[in-house]
C-alpha positions as CSV (number, residue, x, y, z in Angstrom):
1,M,-0.4,0.2,0.5
2,K,0.9,3.5,-0.5
3,I,-0.3,7.3,-1.5
4,Y,1.1,9.1,-4.2
5,D,1.1,12.7,-2.9
6,Y,3.2,16.0,-3.6
7,K,3.7,18.0,-0.4
8,L,2.6,21.3,-1.4
9,A,0.0,20.9,-3.0
10,P,-3.8,20.4,-0.8
11,N,-5.3,17.7,-1.7
12,P,-2.8,14.9,-0.2
13,R,-2.7,17.1,2.2
14,R,-5.9,16.5,2.9
15,V,-5.2,12.9,3.0
16,R,-1.5,13.3,5.5
17,V,-3.6,15.2,8.0
18,F,-6.4,12.8,8.2
19,L,-3.9,9.8,8.9
20,A,-1.7,12.0,11.0
21,E,-5.2,11.9,13.0
22,K,-5.4,8.9,13.0
23,G,-1.8,7.6,13.9
24,I,-1.8,6.0,10.4
25,N,1.4,5.0,8.5
26,V,1.1,4.6,4.6
27,P,4.1,5.3,2.1
28,L,4.3,8.4,0.8
29,E,5.3,8.8,-3.4
30,E,6.2,12.4,-4.7
31,V,4.5,13.3,-7.8
32,D,5.8,15.9,-9.2
33,I,2.2,17.6,-10.5
34,F,4.7,20.6,-11.5
35,K,7.3,18.0,-14.0
36,G,3.7,16.8,-15.2
37,V,4.3,13.2,-14.2
38,N,0.5,12.5,-13.2
39,R,-0.1,13.3,-17.1
40,Q,2.6,10.8,-18.1
41,P,-0.3,7.5,-19.4
42,E,1.6,5.5,-16.5
43,F,0.1,7.3,-14.1
44,L,-3.5,8.0,-16.6
45,K,-3.7,3.9,-15.5
46,K,-3.5,4.9,-11.8
47,N,-6.2,8.0,-12.3
48,S,-7.9,8.4,-15.2
49,L,-7.9,12.6,-14.4
50,G,-4.6,12.8,-13.2
51,G,-5.3,13.9,-10.7
52,I,-3.7,14.1,-7.1
53,P,-3.4,11.9,-4.2
54,V,-4.1,8.2,-5.8
55,L,-4.4,5.4,-2.9
56,E,-2.2,2.8,-4.3
57,L,-3.5,-1.0,-2.9
58,D,-1.5,-4.2,-2.2
59,D,-3.5,-6.1,-4.7
60,G,-3.2,-2.5,-7.9
61,R,-6.4,-1.6,-6.9
62,H,-6.2,2.6,-6.9
63,L,-8.7,5.3,-5.2
64,A,-8.5,8.6,-5.9
65,E,-10.4,11.5,-4.3
66,S,-8.8,12.6,-1.0
67,V,-12.4,12.8,1.2
68,A,-12.6,9.0,-0.3
69,I,-8.8,7.6,0.6
70,C,-10.5,9.5,3.8
71,R,-13.5,7.2,4.7
72,Y,-11.5,4.4,3.3
73,F,-9.8,4.9,6.5
74,E,-12.3,6.0,8.2
75,L,-14.1,2.3,7.9
76,L,-11.2,0.6,8.7
77,H,-10.0,2.2,11.5
78,P,-13.0,3.9,12.8
79,E,-11.9,6.5,15.8
80,P,-10.7,8.5,16.2
81,A,-13.6,8.6,14.7
82,L,-13.2,11.8,12.2
83,F,-16.7,11.5,9.8
84,G,-18.4,11.9,13.2
85,K,-21.2,9.6,15.0
86,G,-24.9,8.7,14.5
87,A,-27.1,9.8,12.6
88,F,-27.4,13.6,12.9
89,E,-23.9,14.2,13.1
90,Q,-22.1,12.7,10.2
91,A,-24.9,14.2,8.0
92,S,-23.8,17.2,10.0
93,V,-20.2,16.2,9.2
94,E,-20.7,15.6,5.2
95,M,-23.0,18.8,5.2
96,W,-19.7,20.9,6.5
97,N,-16.8,19.3,5.1
98,R,-19.2,20.1,1.3
99,R,-19.2,23.0,2.6
100,M,-16.0,24.1,3.4
101,E,-15.5,22.3,-0.4
102,L,-18.1,24.3,-1.9
103,A,-17.3,27.4,-0.6
104,L,-13.7,27.9,0.3
105,F,-11.9,25.2,-1.9
106,V,-13.0,25.9,-5.5
107,P,-13.0,30.0,-5.5
108,V,-9.4,29.7,-4.1
109,G,-8.3,27.5,-7.0
110,M,-10.4,29.6,-9.4
111,V,-7.5,32.0,-7.6
112,W,-4.9,29.8,-7.6
113,G,-5.6,28.8,-11.2
114,H,-6.4,32.7,-12.7
115,S,-4.1,34.5,-10.7
116,H,-1.2,33.3,-9.4
117,E,2.5,32.9,-11.6
118,L,3.3,29.4,-11.8
119,T,-0.5,28.1,-13.4
120,R,0.3,30.7,-15.9
121,A,1.8,28.2,-18.1
122,R,-0.6,25.6,-17.2
123,I,-4.1,26.9,-18.5
124,K,-5.6,30.1,-19.7
125,Q,-5.6,32.2,-17.1
126,I,-8.4,34.9,-17.0
127,P,-7.9,37.4,-14.6
128,E,-11.2,38.9,-14.4
129,M,-12.9,35.7,-12.6
130,G,-9.3,34.9,-10.3
131,E,-10.1,38.7,-9.3
132,Q,-14.0,37.9,-8.5
133,S,-13.2,34.6,-7.2
134,R,-10.6,35.9,-4.7
135,K,-14.2,38.9,-3.3
136,V,-16.0,35.4,-2.9
137,V,-13.0,33.7,-0.6
138,E,-13.1,37.2,1.2
139,Q,-16.7,37.2,1.5
140,R,-16.6,33.6,3.1
141,Y,-14.3,34.0,5.1
142,Q,-17.2,37.0,7.2
143,W,-19.4,34.2,7.1
144,L,-16.9,31.5,8.2
145,D,-16.1,34.0,10.7
146,R,-20.2,34.3,11.9
147,E,-20.1,30.6,11.7
148,L,-17.7,29.8,14.4
149,E,-18.9,32.0,16.7
150,G,-19.3,29.9,19.5
151,K,-18.6,26.9,18.0
152,Q,-14.7,25.2,19.2
153,F,-15.2,23.3,15.3
154,I,-16.5,24.1,11.9
155,A,-19.2,20.3,12.5
156,G,-19.4,21.6,16.6
157,D,-17.3,20.4,19.0
158,K,-15.6,17.4,17.6
159,Y,-12.3,17.6,15.2
160,S,-13.5,16.6,12.3
161,I,-12.6,15.8,8.6
162,A,-14.6,19.6,7.7
163,D,-11.4,21.4,9.7
164,I,-9.5,19.9,7.5
165,T,-10.5,20.7,4.6
166,A,-10.9,24.0,5.7
167,M,-7.1,24.2,7.0
168,V,-5.8,22.6,3.8
169,V,-7.9,25.5,1.9
170,I,-7.3,28.5,4.3
171,D,-3.4,27.6,4.1
172,F,-3.4,26.9,0.4
173,A,-4.6,30.7,0.5
174,K,-2.5,32.5,1.2
175,F,0.2,31.5,-1.8
176,N,-2.4,33.2,-3.1
177,N,-2.5,36.5,-0.1
178,I,-6.4,35.8,1.7
179,S,-5.8,36.0,4.5
180,I,-7.7,36.2,7.9
181,Q,-8.3,39.2,8.7
182,P,-8.0,41.2,12.2
183,E,-11.1,41.6,12.8
184,Q,-12.2,37.7,12.7
185,K,-10.7,36.6,15.7
186,N,-13.8,33.5,15.9
187,L,-11.2,32.1,12.6
188,A,-8.6,33.4,13.9
189,R,-9.1,31.3,16.8
190,W,-10.1,28.4,15.5
191,H,-7.2,28.3,12.8
192,Q,-5.0,28.6,15.4
193,A,-6.6,25.5,17.6
194,V,-6.9,23.5,14.2
195,S,-3.5,24.4,12.7
196,S,-1.8,23.8,16.5
197,R,-3.0,20.2,16.4
198,P,0.7,17.8,15.9
199,S,-1.8,16.5,12.7
200,A,-1.2,19.8,11.0
201,T,2.2,19.8,9.9
202,A,2.1,16.4,8.3
Protein backbone atom coordinates (compact mmCIF):
# COMPACT_ATOMS: atom_id res chain seq x y z
CA MET A 1 0.00 0.00 0.00
CA LYS A 2 1.18 3.52 -0.79
CA ILE A 3 -0.13 6.98 -1.57
CA TYR A 4 0.93 9.03 -4.56
CA ASP A 5 1.49 12.43 -3.04
CA TYR A 6 2.75 15.94 -3.74
CA LYS A 7 3.93 17.83 -0.68
CA LEU A 8 2.81 21.31 -1.71
CA ALA A 9 -0.69 20.48 -3.01
CA PRO A 10 -3.71 20.92 -0.71
CA ASN A 11 -5.64 17.73 -1.47
CA PRO A 12 -2.78 15.33 -0.67
CA ARG A 13 -2.25 17.29 2.54
CA ARG A 14 -5.86 16.57 3.51
CA VAL A 15 -5.09 12.86 3.45
CA ARG A 16 -1.79 13.24 5.28
CA VAL A 17 -3.41 15.24 8.11
CA PHE A 18 -6.29 12.75 8.30
CA LEU A 19 -3.91 9.79 8.58
CA ALA A 20 -1.82 11.62 11.18
CA GLU A 21 -4.95 12.14 13.31
CA LYS A 22 -5.61 8.40 13.03
CA GLY A 23 -2.00 7.47 13.79
CA ILE A 24 -1.76 5.56 10.49
CA ASN A 25 1.49 5.41 8.56
CA VAL A 26 1.29 4.81 4.81
CA PRO A 27 4.33 5.12 2.53
CA LEU A 28 4.24 8.18 0.27
CA GLU A 29 5.56 8.46 -3.26
CA GLU A 30 6.11 12.00 -4.52
CA VAL A 31 4.59 12.82 -7.92
CA ASP A 32 5.85 16.10 -9.38
CA ILE A 33 2.71 17.64 -10.83
CA PHE A 34 4.58 20.68 -12.14
CA LYS A 35 6.69 18.40 -14.31
CA GLY A 36 3.50 16.73 -15.52
CA VAL A 37 4.33 13.30 -14.13
CA ASN A 38 0.66 12.86 -13.21
CA ARG A 39 -0.32 13.42 -16.87
CA GLN A 40 1.88 10.65 -18.21
CA PRO A 41 0.24 7.42 -19.51
CA GLU A 42 1.64 5.30 -16.68
CA PHE A 43 0.09 7.49 -14.00
CA LEU A 44 -3.18 7.88 -15.90
CA LYS A 45 -3.61 4.12 -15.57
CA LYS A 46 -3.88 4.72 -11.82
CA ASN A 47 -6.19 7.74 -12.10
CA SER A 48 -7.60 8.59 -15.51
CA LEU A 49 -8.19 12.22 -14.45
CA GLY A 50 -4.55 12.60 -13.42
CA GLY A 51 -5.27 14.08 -10.02
CA ILE A 52 -3.54 13.37 -6.74
CA PRO A 53 -3.61 11.90 -4.17
CA VAL A 54 -4.10 8.30 -5.28
CA LEU A 55 -4.11 5.35 -2.90
CA GLU A 56 -2.61 2.16 -4.33
CA LEU A 57 -3.62 -1.00 -2.49
CA ASP A 58 -1.46 -4.09 -2.17
CA ASP A 59 -3.61 -5.93 -4.70
CA GLY A 60 -3.06 -3.21 -7.32
CA ARG A 61 -6.42 -1.49 -7.03
CA HIS A 62 -6.53 2.31 -6.81
CA LEU A 63 -8.65 4.92 -5.08
CA ALA A 64 -8.53 8.58 -6.07
CA GLU A 65 -10.12 11.69 -4.51
CA SER A 66 -8.94 12.75 -1.07
CA VAL A 67 -12.25 12.38 0.80
CA ALA A 68 -12.84 8.92 -0.70
CA ILE A 69 -9.40 7.87 0.51
CA CYS A 70 -10.13 9.29 3.96
CA ARG A 71 -13.45 7.41 4.10
CA TYR A 72 -11.65 4.18 3.23
CA PHE A 73 -9.35 4.59 6.21
CA GLU A 74 -12.21 5.73 8.46
CA LEU A 75 -13.96 2.41 7.83
CA LEU A 76 -10.78 0.44 8.52
CA HIS A 77 -9.86 2.51 11.59
CA PRO A 78 -13.07 4.04 13.01
CA GLU A 79 -11.41 5.76 15.98
CA PRO A 80 -11.10 8.64 16.35
CA ALA A 81 -14.25 9.20 14.31
CA LEU A 82 -13.41 12.02 11.91
CA PHE A 83 -16.63 11.65 9.91
CA GLY A 84 -18.81 11.73 13.02
CA LYS A 85 -20.88 9.13 14.87
CA GLY A 86 -24.59 8.53 14.56
CA ALA A 87 -26.95 9.71 11.85
CA PHE A 88 -27.18 13.42 12.69
CA GLU A 89 -23.51 13.92 13.53
CA GLN A 90 -22.34 12.14 10.39
CA ALA A 91 -24.75 14.13 8.25
CA SER A 92 -23.63 17.36 9.91
CA VAL A 93 -19.97 16.59 9.25
CA GLU A 94 -20.85 15.73 5.65
CA MET A 95 -22.73 19.02 5.27
CA TRP A 96 -19.91 21.12 6.66
CA ASN A 97 -17.18 19.32 4.77
CA ARG A 98 -19.14 19.83 1.56
CA ARG A 99 -19.59 23.49 2.41
CA MET A 100 -15.86 23.87 2.95
CA GLU A 101 -15.26 22.34 -0.48
CA LEU A 102 -17.86 24.37 -2.37
CA ALA A 103 -17.74 27.64 -0.44
CA LEU A 104 -13.96 27.80 0.06
CA PHE A 105 -12.01 25.22 -1.91
CA VAL A 106 -13.61 26.00 -5.28
CA PRO A 107 -13.14 29.79 -5.24
CA VAL A 108 -9.63 29.52 -3.79
CA GLY A 109 -8.80 27.13 -6.63
CA MET A 110 -10.16 29.68 -9.10
CA VAL A 111 -7.94 32.40 -7.63
CA TRP A 112 -4.96 30.07 -7.86
CA GLY A 113 -5.74 29.00 -11.40
CA HIS A 114 -6.47 32.44 -12.80
CA SER A 115 -4.09 34.63 -10.78
CA HIS A 116 -0.94 32.79 -9.72
CA GLU A 117 2.19 32.92 -11.86
CA LEU A 118 2.80 29.17 -11.43
CA THR A 119 -0.41 28.30 -13.26
CA ARG A 120 0.08 30.78 -16.11
CA ALA A 121 1.78 28.23 -18.35
CA ARG A 122 -0.74 25.49 -17.52
CA ILE A 123 -4.12 27.09 -18.25
CA LYS A 124 -5.51 30.09 -20.09
CA GLN A 125 -5.91 32.56 -17.28
CA ILE A 126 -8.85 34.94 -17.07
CA PRO A 127 -7.68 37.62 -14.60
CA GLU A 128 -11.20 38.95 -14.03
CA MET A 129 -12.31 35.49 -12.90
CA GLY A 130 -9.42 35.34 -10.48
CA GLU A 131 -10.29 38.72 -8.97
CA GLN A 132 -13.99 37.91 -8.72
CA SER A 133 -13.16 34.62 -6.99
CA ARG A 134 -10.87 36.49 -4.58
CA LYS A 135 -13.82 38.67 -3.53
CA VAL A 136 -15.93 35.53 -3.05
CA VAL A 137 -13.27 33.98 -0.78
CA GLU A 138 -13.05 37.16 1.30
CA GLN A 139 -16.83 37.12 1.75
CA ARG A 140 -16.75 33.44 2.70
CA TYR A 141 -14.13 34.14 5.38
CA GLN A 142 -16.56 36.67 6.88
CA TRP A 143 -19.34 34.07 6.72
CA LEU A 144 -17.24 31.37 8.35
CA ASP A 145 -16.12 33.75 11.08
CA ARG A 146 -19.79 34.31 11.96
CA GLU A 147 -20.54 30.58 11.82
CA LEU A 148 -17.72 29.79 14.24
CA GLU A 149 -19.06 32.04 16.97
CA GLY A 150 -19.62 29.84 19.99
CA LYS A 151 -18.32 26.74 18.20
CA GLN A 152 -15.04 24.98 18.88
CA PHE A 153 -14.83 23.32 15.49
CA ILE A 154 -16.43 23.66 12.06
CA ALA A 155 -19.09 20.97 12.55
CA GLY A 156 -19.63 21.52 16.27
CA ASP A 157 -17.71 20.42 19.34
CA LYS A 158 -15.60 17.66 17.71
CA TYR A 159 -12.67 17.91 15.34
CA SER A 160 -13.55 16.38 11.96
CA ILE A 161 -12.71 16.09 8.28
CA ALA A 162 -14.47 19.46 7.85
CA ASP A 163 -11.78 21.11 9.98
CA ILE A 164 -9.06 19.41 7.97
CA THR A 165 -10.56 20.62 4.70
CA ALA A 166 -10.99 24.19 5.93
CA MET A 167 -7.49 24.39 7.43
CA VAL A 168 -5.85 23.05 4.28
CA VAL A 169 -7.76 25.49 2.07
CA ILE A 170 -7.08 28.52 4.27
CA ASP A 171 -3.38 27.67 4.41
CA PHE A 172 -3.30 27.22 0.64
CA ALA A 173 -5.08 30.56 0.16
CA LYS A 174 -2.05 32.29 1.70
CA PHE A 175 -0.13 31.48 -1.50
CA ASN A 176 -2.70 33.71 -3.21
CA ASN A 177 -2.30 36.53 -0.67
CA ILE A 178 -5.61 35.79 1.04
CA SER A 179 -5.40 35.82 4.82
CA ILE A 180 -7.66 35.82 7.86
CA GLN A 181 -8.37 39.45 8.76
CA PRO A 182 -7.73 40.89 12.26
CA GLU A 183 -11.45 41.43 12.90
CA GLN A 184 -12.22 37.77 12.12
CA LYS A 185 -11.49 36.67 15.67
CA ASN A 186 -13.56 33.47 15.65
CA LEU A 187 -11.89 32.26 12.48
CA ALA A 188 -8.45 33.19 13.78
CA ARG A 189 -9.07 31.42 17.09
CA TRP A 190 -10.24 28.27 15.31
CA HIS A 191 -7.32 28.34 12.85
CA GLN A 192 -4.81 28.71 15.66
CA ALA A 193 -6.34 25.73 17.48
CA VAL A 194 -6.37 23.36 14.50
CA SER A 195 -2.93 24.48 13.34
CA SER A 196 -1.52 23.67 16.78
CA ARG A 197 -2.48 20.01 16.49
CA PRO A 198 0.52 17.76 15.73
CA SER A 199 -1.25 16.44 12.65
CA ALA A 200 -1.19 19.90 11.02
CA THR A 201 2.48 19.46 10.09
CA ALA A 202 1.84 16.26 8.14
